[in-house]
C-alpha positions as CSV (number, residue, x, y, z in Angstrom):
1,X,-100.7,38.9,86.1
2,X,-97.0,38.7,85.8
3,X,-97.4,38.7,82.0
4,X,-99.6,41.6,81.9
5,X,-97.7,43.6,84.1
6,X,-94.8,42.9,82.1
7,X,-96.6,44.2,79.1
8,X,-97.4,46.9,80.5
9,X,-94.6,47.9,81.9
10,X,-92.8,47.5,78.3
11,X,-95.5,49.3,76.8
12,X,-94.3,52.4,79.3
13,X,-91.0,52.4,79.0
14,X,-91.6,52.4,75.0
15,X,-93.9,55.5,75.3
16,X,-91.2,56.8,78.1
17,X,-88.8,56.5,75.4
18,X,-90.3,57.8,72.9
19,X,-91.4,60.7,74.5
20,X,-87.4,61.4,75.2
21,X,-86.4,61.3,71.5
22,X,-89.2,63.4,70.6
23,X,-88.0,66.0,73.4
24,X,-84.2,65.5,71.8
25,X,-85.2,66.2,68.3
26,X,-86.9,69.7,69.5
27,X,-84.3,70.5,71.3
28,X,-81.5,69.7,68.8
29,X,-83.4,71.5,66.1
30,X,-83.4,74.6,68.0
31,X,-79.7,74.3,69.4
32,X,-77.7,77.1,67.5
33,X,-74.6,74.5,68.1
34,X,-76.2,71.4,66.7
35,X,-76.8,74.3,63.6
36,X,-73.1,75.5,62.9
37,X,-71.9,72.0,63.2
38,X,-74.4,70.6,60.5
39,X,-73.4,73.8,58.1
40,X,-69.9,72.8,58.7
41,X,-70.3,68.9,58.1
42,X,-72.1,69.6,54.9
43,X,-69.2,72.3,53.7
44,X,-67.2,69.2,54.8
45,X,-68.6,66.4,52.4
46,X,-68.7,69.0,49.7
47,X,-65.2,69.3,49.9
48,X,-64.6,65.7,50.3
49,X,-66.7,64.9,47.1
50,X,-65.0,67.2,45.1
51,X,-61.1,66.1,46.1
52,X,-62.9,62.2,45.6
53,X,-64.0,64.0,41.9
54,X,-60.4,65.0,41.6
55,X,-58.5,62.2,42.5
56,X,-61.2,59.7,40.2
57,X,-60.7,62.1,37.1
58,X,-56.3,62.3,37.7
59,X,-56.8,58.5,38.2
60,X,-58.6,58.2,35.2
61,X,-55.9,60.3,33.3
62,X,-53.1,58.5,34.8
63,X,-54.6,55.0,33.5
64,X,-55.4,55.9,29.9
65,X,-51.9,58.1,29.7
66,X,-50.6,54.8,30.9
67,X,-52.5,52.9,28.4
68,X,-51.6,55.0,25.5
69,X,-47.9,54.7,25.9
70,X,-47.9,51.1,27.0
71,X,-49.8,50.5,23.6
72,X,-47.6,53.2,21.5
73,X,-44.5,51.0,23.1
74,X,-46.0,48.2,21.7
75,X,-46.3,49.4,18.6
76,X,-42.8,50.5,18.3
77,X,-41.6,47.2,19.4
78,X,-43.6,45.3,17.1
79,X,-42.1,47.0,14.1
80,X,-38.6,47.2,15.5
81,X,-38.9,43.3,15.4
82,X,-39.9,42.7,11.9
């Protein structure tokens, strides 16, 4: 008996929670504040990805320049020692 009641309570709780989640999603989709916030977050994410790409390209360029100057210095040192 107790097990049956426990199962029924759990099922009813799950059903209630699902109904609340669906209601929340329904309201959130139509809330202008949420829509505005989502648009702002999308813009910020685009800016973040662009900035990250710029940083990545700049770092790659700096590493290439450093490697080139290191190699050039190594060639000069090798010529000076011979």
